N, CA, C and O atoms as CSV, one atom per row, in Angstrom:
chain,resi,resn,atom,element,x,y,z
A,1,MET,N,N,-169.758,-15.288,141.501
A,1,MET,CA,C,-168.357,-15.691,141.499
A,1,MET,C,C,-167.810,-15.543,142.909
A,1,MET,O,O,-168.040,-14.536,143.579
A,2,ARG,N,N,-167.080,-16.569,143.349
A,2,ARG,CA,C,-166.420,-16.474,144.645
A,2,ARG,C,C,-165.202,-15.571,144.509
A,2,ARG,O,O,-164.429,-15.684,143.557
A,3,ARG,N,N,-165.047,-14.674,145.477
A,3,ARG,CA,C,-163.942,-13.715,145.389
A,3,ARG,C,C,-162.729,-14.217,146.137
A,3,ARG,O,O,-162.831,-14.695,147.267
A,4,ALA,N,N,-161.582,-14.103,145.498
A,4,ALA,CA,C,-160.329,-14.537,146.088
A,4,ALA,C,C,-159.899,-13.569,147.183
A,4,ALA,O,O,-160.042,-12.353,147.051
A,5,ARG,N,N,-159.380,-14.122,148.247
A,5,ARG,CA,C,-158.913,-13.287,149.374
A,5,ARG,C,C,-157.840,-12.304,148.924
A,5,ARG,O,O,-156.902,-12.666,148.212
A,6,GLY,N,N,-157.996,-11.058,149.352
A,6,GLY,CA,C,-156.988,-10.039,149.073
A,6,GLY,C,C,-157.128,-9.369,147.715
A,6,GLY,O,O,-156.344,-8.477,147.391
A,7,LEU,N,N,-158.101,-9.773,146.919
A,7,LEU,CA,C,-158.273,-9.191,145.593
A,7,LEU,C,C,-159.586,-8.427,145.535
A,7,LEU,O,O,-160.556,-8.773,146.209
A,8,THR,N,N,-159.597,-7.374,144.712
A,8,THR,CA,C,-160.856,-6.697,144.436
A,8,THR,C,C,-161.694,-7.620,143.554
A,8,THR,O,O,-161.195,-8.620,143.036
A,9,ALA,N,N,-162.961,-7.278,143.391
A,9,ALA,CA,C,-163.847,-8.080,142.551
A,9,ALA,C,C,-163.307,-8.153,141.120
A,9,ALA,O,O,-163.320,-9.220,140.506
A,10,ARG,N,N,-162.842,-7.044,140.600
A,10,ARG,CA,C,-162.308,-7.021,139.224
A,10,ARG,C,C,-161.035,-7.860,139.112
A,10,ARG,O,O,-160.854,-8.587,138.135
A,11,GLN,N,N,-160.156,-7.763,140.106
A,11,GLN,CA,C,-158.932,-8.563,140.095
A,11,GLN,C,C,-159.252,-10.051,140.166
A,11,GLN,O,O,-158.619,-10.859,139.487
A,12,ALA,N,N,-160.235,-10.413,140.988
A,12,ALA,CA,C,-160.654,-11.816,141.081
A,12,ALA,C,C,-161.214,-12.289,139.753
A,12,ALA,O,O,-160.996,-13.436,139.363
A,13,GLN,N,N,-161.934,-11.420,139.051
A,13,GLN,CA,C,-162.466,-11.748,137.726
A,13,GLN,C,C,-161.327,-12.017,136.748
A,13,GLN,O,O,-161.390,-12.958,135.957
A,14,VAL,N,N,-160.291,-11.193,136.806
A,14,VAL,CA,C,-159.128,-11.367,135.924
A,14,VAL,C,C,-158.436,-12.705,136.205
A,14,VAL,O,O,-158.114,-13.448,135.277
A,15,VAL,N,N,-158.208,-13.006,137.487
A,15,VAL,CA,C,-157.546,-14.262,137.846
A,15,VAL,C,C,-158.374,-15.460,137.388
A,15,VAL,O,O,-157.831,-16.415,136.833
A,16,ALA,N,N,-159.681,-15.413,137.618
A,16,ALA,CA,C,-160.560,-16.510,137.203
A,16,ALA,C,C,-160.522,-16.697,135.693
A,16,ALA,O,O,-160.502,-17.827,135.205
A,17,PHE,N,N,-160.512,-15.587,134.949
A,17,PHE,CA,C,-160.454,-15.682,133.495
A,17,PHE,C,C,-159.128,-16.262,133.034
A,17,PHE,O,O,-159.107,-17.122,132.154
A,18,ILE,N,N,-158.031,-15.812,133.607
A,18,ILE,CA,C,-156.723,-16.350,133.230
A,18,ILE,C,C,-156.684,-17.850,133.486
A,18,ILE,O,O,-156.225,-18.619,132.641
A,19,ARG,N,N,-157.165,-18.262,134.653
A,19,ARG,CA,C,-157.170,-19.690,135.007
A,19,ARG,C,C,-158.016,-20.500,134.012
A,19,ARG,O,O,-157.550,-21.516,133.496
A,20,SER,N,N,-159.244,-20.064,133.741
A,20,SER,CA,C,-160.114,-20.831,132.856
A,20,SER,C,C,-159.610,-20.818,131.412
A,20,SER,O,O,-159.684,-21.834,130.721
A,21,PHE,N,N,-159.100,-19.679,130.956
A,21,PHE,CA,C,-158.568,-19.585,129.596
A,21,PHE,C,C,-157.370,-20.511,129.428
A,21,PHE,O,O,-157.253,-21.218,128.427
A,22,THR,N,N,-156.492,-20.499,130.409
A,22,THR,CA,C,-155.285,-21.346,130.354
A,22,THR,C,C,-155.665,-22.823,130.331
A,22,THR,O,O,-155.077,-23.601,129.579
A,23,GLU,N,N,-156.644,-23.218,131.150
A,23,GLU,CA,C,-157.094,-24.613,131.156
A,23,GLU,C,C,-157.704,-25.006,129.811
A,23,GLU,O,O,-157.492,-26.123,129.338
A,24,ALA,N,N,-158.451,-24.104,129.199
A,24,ALA,CA,C,-159.124,-24.398,127.939
A,24,ALA,C,C,-158.192,-24.382,126.730
A,24,ALA,O,O,-158.386,-25.153,125.790
A,25,HIS,N,N,-157.188,-23.515,126.744
A,25,HIS,CA,C,-156.359,-23.292,125.564
A,25,HIS,C,C,-154.898,-23.721,125.701
A,25,HIS,O,O,-154.164,-23.745,124.714
A,26,GLY,N,N,-154.475,-24.061,126.921
A,26,GLY,CA,C,-153.100,-24.486,127.111
A,26,GLY,C,C,-152.089,-23.357,127.116
A,26,GLY,O,O,-150.884,-23.604,127.072
A,27,ARG,N,N,-152.558,-22.141,127.167
A,27,ARG,CA,C,-151.688,-20.957,127.203
A,27,ARG,C,C,-152.463,-19.843,127.875
A,27,ARG,O,O,-153.690,-19.900,127.956
A,28,SER,N,N,-151.764,-18.836,128.354
A,28,SER,CA,C,-152.460,-17.727,129.008
A,28,SER,C,C,-153.058,-16.786,127.951
A,28,SER,O,O,-152.609,-16.767,126.805
A,29,PRO,N,N,-154.068,-16.010,128.345
A,29,PRO,CA,C,-154.671,-15.070,127.398
A,29,PRO,C,C,-153.761,-13.861,127.142
A,29,PRO,O,O,-152.879,-13.540,127.937
A,30,SER,N,N,-154.007,-13.214,126.018
A,30,SER,CA,C,-153.303,-11.960,125.731
A,30,SER,C,C,-153.944,-10.837,126.549
A,30,SER,O,O,-155.039,-10.988,127.090
A,31,TYR,N,N,-153.243,-9.724,126.625
A,31,TYR,CA,C,-153.803,-8.562,127.331
A,31,TYR,C,C,-155.108,-8.135,126.658
A,31,TYR,O,O,-156.061,-7.765,127.345
A,32,ARG,N,N,-155.164,-8.181,125.330
A,32,ARG,CA,C,-156.370,-7.793,124.593
A,32,ARG,C,C,-157.521,-8.727,124.939
A,32,ARG,O,O,-158.646,-8.263,125.127
A,33,GLU,N,N,-157.271,-10.024,125.028
A,33,GLU,CA,C,-158.333,-10.974,125.387
A,33,GLU,C,C,-158.847,-10.722,126.806
A,33,GLU,O,O,-160.046,-10.834,127.065
A,34,ILE,N,N,-157.945,-10.385,127.713
A,34,ILE,CA,C,-158.356,-10.043,129.082
A,34,ILE,C,C,-159.201,-8.770,129.048
A,34,ILE,O,O,-160.229,-8.694,129.721
A,35,ALA,N,N,-158.779,-7.774,128.274
A,35,ALA,CA,C,-159.518,-6.519,128.177
A,35,ALA,C,C,-160.946,-6.753,127.695
A,35,ALA,O,O,-161.891,-6.191,128.248
A,36,VAL,N,N,-161.100,-7.574,126.676
A,36,VAL,CA,C,-162.437,-7.878,126.154
A,36,VAL,C,C,-163.272,-8.561,127.233
A,36,VAL,O,O,-164.441,-8.222,127.419
A,37,GLU,N,N,-162.684,-9.512,127.941
A,37,GLU,CA,C,-163.411,-10.265,128.976
A,37,GLU,C,C,-163.905,-9.360,130.105
A,37,GLU,O,O,-165.024,-9.530,130.590
A,38,ILE,N,N,-163.084,-8.407,130.521
A,38,ILE,CA,C,-163.479,-7.579,131.669
A,38,ILE,C,C,-164.137,-6.265,131.248
A,38,ILE,O,O,-164.517,-5.460,132.099
A,39,GLY,N,N,-164.272,-6.047,129.948
A,39,GLY,CA,C,-165.014,-4.897,129.465
A,39,GLY,C,C,-164.276,-3.585,129.500
A,39,GLY,O,O,-164.882,-2.542,129.746
A,40,VAL,N,N,-162.974,-3.611,129.259
A,40,VAL,CA,C,-162.211,-2.368,129.152
A,40,VAL,C,C,-161.604,-2.292,127.756
A,40,VAL,O,O,-161.403,-3.316,127.103
A,41,ARG,N,N,-161.319,-1.101,127.314
A,41,ARG,CA,C,-160.743,-0.916,125.975
A,41,ARG,C,C,-159.227,-0.892,125.981
A,41,ARG,O,O,-158.588,-1.228,124.984
A,42,SER,N,N,-158.659,-0.498,127.099
A,42,SER,CA,C,-157.229,-0.237,127.173
A,42,SER,C,C,-156.442,-1.442,127.699
A,42,SER,O,O,-156.765,-1.997,128.750
A,43,THR,N,N,-155.413,-1.833,126.957
A,43,THR,CA,C,-154.530,-2.875,127.470
A,43,THR,C,C,-153.671,-2.336,128.613
A,43,THR,O,O,-153.133,-3.105,129.409
A,44,ASN,N,N,-153.546,-1.005,128.688
A,44,ASN,CA,C,-152.840,-0.416,129.815
A,44,ASN,C,C,-153.618,-0.660,131.110
A,44,ASN,O,O,-153.013,-0.908,132.154
A,45,ALA,N,N,-154.936,-0.594,131.054
A,45,ALA,CA,C,-155.761,-0.889,132.237
A,45,ALA,C,C,-155.538,-2.339,132.669
A,45,ALA,O,O,-155.453,-2.626,133.863
A,46,VAL,N,N,-155.446,-3.245,131.707
A,46,VAL,CA,C,-155.166,-4.649,132.011
A,46,VAL,C,C,-153.800,-4.768,132.678
A,46,VAL,O,O,-153.645,-5.486,133.666
A,47,SER,N,N,-152.825,-4.069,132.139
A,47,SER,CA,C,-151.479,-4.104,132.703
A,47,SER,C,C,-151.480,-3.630,134.157
A,47,SER,O,O,-150.806,-4.217,135.004
A,48,CYS,N,N,-152.236,-2.571,134.443
A,48,CYS,CA,C,-152.324,-2.067,135.823
A,48,CYS,C,C,-152.964,-3.098,136.745
A,48,CYS,O,O,-152.509,-3.291,137.872
A,49,HIS,N,N,-154.019,-3.761,136.271
A,49,HIS,CA,C,-154.646,-4.814,137.075
A,49,HIS,C,C,-153.656,-5.949,137.319
A,49,HIS,O,O,-153.539,-6.443,138.440
A,50,LEU,N,N,-152.949,-6.359,136.280
A,50,LEU,CA,C,-151.989,-7.457,136.419
A,50,LEU,C,C,-150.840,-7.075,137.351
A,50,LEU,O,O,-150.367,-7.915,138.117
A,51,ASP,N,N,-150.389,-5.829,137.299
A,51,ASP,CA,C,-149.338,-5.363,138.225
A,51,ASP,C,C,-149.799,-5.536,139.675
A,51,ASP,O,O,-149.058,-6.049,140.513
A,52,ALA,N,N,-151.033,-5.101,139.959
A,52,ALA,CA,C,-151.569,-5.196,141.324
A,52,ALA,C,C,-151.740,-6.652,141.751
A,52,ALA,O,O,-151.420,-7.012,142.884
A,53,ILE,N,N,-152.243,-7.485,140.843
A,53,ILE,CA,C,-152.447,-8.903,141.153
A,53,ILE,C,C,-151.111,-9.592,141.396
A,53,ILE,O,O,-150.991,-10.445,142.275
A,54,GLU,N,N,-150.117,-9.215,140.615
A,54,GLU,CA,C,-148.772,-9.800,140.797
A,54,GLU,C,C,-148.168,-9.360,142.132
A,54,GLU,O,O,-147.562,-10.170,142.834
A,55,ARG,N,N,-148.329,-8.092,142.482
A,55,ARG,CA,C,-147.827,-7.613,143.782
A,55,ARG,C,C,-148.459,-8.369,144.942
A,55,ARG,O,O,-147.815,-8.591,145.967
A,56,LYS,N,N,-149.710,-8.762,144.782
A,56,LYS,CA,C,-150.424,-9.502,145.825
A,56,LYS,C,C,-150.088,-10.999,145.824
A,56,LYS,O,O,-150.581,-11.752,146.663
A,57,GLY,N,N,-149.242,-11.421,144.873
A,57,GLY,CA,C,-148.765,-12.792,144.855
A,57,GLY,C,C,-149.660,-13.815,144.180
A,57,GLY,O,O,-149.458,-15.017,144.351
A,58,TRP,N,N,-150.651,-13.359,143.412
A,58,TRP,CA,C,-151.598,-14.283,142.775
A,58,TRP,C,C,-151.124,-14.783,141.423
A,58,TRP,O,O,-151.474,-15.889,141.012
A,59,ILE,N,N,-150.342,-13.989,140.736
A,59,ILE,CA,C,-149.833,-14.405,139.420
A,59,ILE,C,C,-148.338,-14.141,139.365
A,59,ILE,O,O,-147.770,-13.431,140.194
A,60,ARG,N,N,-147.723,-14.744,138.348
A,60,ARG,CA,C,-146.314,-14.485,138.047
A,60,ARG,C,C,-146.241,-14.270,136.542
A,60,ARG,O,O,-146.874,-14.988,135.768
A,61,ARG,N,N,-145.467,-13.278,136.142
A,61,ARG,CA,C,-145.213,-13.049,134.718
A,61,ARG,C,C,-143.728,-13.244,134.480
A,61,ARG,O,O,-142.895,-12.698,135.203
A,62,ASP,N,N,-143.405,-14.017,133.474
A,62,ASP,CA,C,-142.021,-14.348,133.177
A,62,ASP,C,C,-141.477,-13.423,132.094
A,62,ASP,O,O,-141.671,-13.647,130.899
A,63,GLY,N,N,-140.803,-12.394,132.543
A,63,GLY,CA,C,-140.140,-11.476,131.613
A,63,GLY,C,C,-141.103,-10.774,130.677
A,63,GLY,O,O,-142.229,-10.450,131.055
A,64,PHE,N,N,-140.660,-10.544,129.472
A,64,PHE,CA,C,-141.451,-9.809,128.494
A,64,PHE,C,C,-142.021,-10.712,127.412
A,64,PHE,O,O,-142.444,-10.230,126.361
A,65,ALA,N,N,-142.035,-12.005,127.656
A,65,ALA,CA,C,-142.572,-12.948,126.671
A,65,ALA,C,C,-144.068,-12.747,126.498
A,65,ALA,O,O,-144.757,-12.305,127.417
A,66,SER,N,N,-144.556,-13.072,125.327
A,66,SER,CA,C,-145.985,-13.005,125.062
A,66,SER,C,C,-146.706,-14.120,125.796
A,66,SER,O,O,-146.186,-15.231,125.901
A,67,ARG,N,N,-147.896,-13.838,126.305
A,67,ARG,CA,C,-148.731,-14.840,126.981
A,67,ARG,C,C,-147.965,-15.532,128.112
A,67,ARG,O,O,-147.880,-16.759,128.168
A,68,ASN,N,N,-147.417,-14.722,128.999
A,68,ASN,CA,C,-146.510,-15.214,130.025
A,68,ASN,C,C,-147.098,-15.219,131.439
A,68,ASN,O,O,-146.341,-15.228,132.410
A,69,ILE,N,N,-148.414,-15.215,131.577
A,69,ILE,CA,C,-149.060,-15.081,132.885
A,69,ILE,C,C,-149.330,-16.469,133.461
A,69,ILE,O,O,-149.925,-17.323,132.803
A,70,VAL,N,N,-148.882,-16.680,134.700
A,70,VAL,CA,C,-149.105,-17.964,135.378
A,70,VAL,C,C,-149.797,-17.669,136.703
A,70,VAL,O,O,-149.310,-16.859,137.491
A,71,VAL,N,N,-150.938,-18.326,136.954
A,71,VAL,CA,C,-151.635,-18.188,138.244
A,71,VAL,C,C,-150.897,-19.071,139.239
A,71,VAL,O,O,-150.710,-20.263,138.995
A,72,VAL,N,N,-150.474,-18.487,140.370
A,72,VAL,CA,C,-149.696,-19.242,141.346
A,72,VAL,C,C,-150.464,-19.561,142.613
A,72,VAL,O,O,-149.993,-20.344,143.438
A,73,LYS,N,N,-151.647,-18.964,142.785
A,73,LYS,CA,C,-152.507,-19.317,143.920
A,73,LYS,C,C,-153.727,-20.024,143.364
A,73,LYS,O,O,-154.173,-19.724,142.257
A,74,GLY,N,N,-154.269,-20.961,144.125
A,74,GLY,CA,C,-155.362,-21.779,143.629
A,74,GLY,C,C,-156.704,-21.469,144.211
A,74,GLY,O,O,-156.870,-20.506,144.960
A,75,ASP,N,N,-157.687,-22.312,143.854
A,75,ASP,CA,C,-159.057,-22.169,144.322
A,75,ASP,C,C,-159.189,-22.270,145.831
A,75,ASP,O,O,-160.134,-21.722,146.400
A,76,ASP,N,N,-158.273,-22.951,146.488
A,76,ASP,CA,C,-158.347,-23.090,147.939
A,76,ASP,C,C,-158.076,-21.768,148.659
A,76,ASP,O,O,-158.247,-21.675,149.875
A,77,ASP,N,N,-157.655,-20.745,147.911
A,77,ASP,CA,C,-157.384,-19.432,148.494
A,77,ASP,C,C,-158.569,-18.480,148.319
A,77,ASP,O,O,-158.397,-17.263,148.385
A,78,THR,N,N,-159.770,-19.026,148.097
A,78,THR,CA,C,-160.950,-18.179,147.911
A,78,THR,C,C,-161.854,-18.252,149.121
A,78,THR,O,O,-161.840,-19.222,149.878
A,79,LYS,N,N,-162.642,-17.199,149.286
A,79,LYS,CA,C,-163.624,-17.177,150.359
A,79,LYS,C,C,-164.866,-17.933,149.914
A,79,LYS,O,O,-165.154,-18.014,148.720
A,80,GLY,N,N,-165.590,-18.477,150.857
A,80,GLY,CA,C,-166.786,-19.218,150.546
A,80,GLY,C,C,-168.016,-18.355,150.338
A,80,GLY,O,O,-169.016,-18.848,149.815
A,81,SER,N,N,-167.985,-17.100,150.722
A,81,SER,CA,C,-169.181,-16.268,150.592
A,81,SER,C,C,-169.098,-15.421,149.346
A,81,SER,O,O,-168.012,-15.059,148.893
A,82,GLU,N,N,-170.249,-15.112,148.802
A,82,GLU,CA,C,-170.347,-14.330,147.582
A,82,GLU,C,C,-170.201,-12.839,147.871
A,82,GLU,O,O,-170.725,-12.338,148.866
A,83,GLY,N,N,-169.479,-12.129,146.989
A,83,GLY,CA,C,-169.447,-10.686,147.004
A,83,GLY,C,C,-168.767,-10.019,148.187
A,83,GLY,O,O,-168.963,-8.822,148.398
A,84,LYS,N,N,-167.996,-10.727,148.946
A,84,LYS,CA,C,-167.276,-10.100,150.060
A,84,LYS,C,C,-165.845,-9.905,149.714
A,84,LYS,O,O,-165.078,-9.390,150.527
């Protein structure tokens, strides 16, 4: 997986999953679906990842609505090398 600039490997995994899930389903994934994808049990861990990703400007969450995650940076913001 190509890693997005400014994100940890796990954060880049979360962003990629949100993007692909949204394209496939027409809505963003739930915190539980993200947790299953990245292999954590706690939705609080997902929330912490999303907080950090949002601070870095990669996603936007609209209030407290369910499934409210929007990726605001695109594929052109990724590095070309693997694992860096």
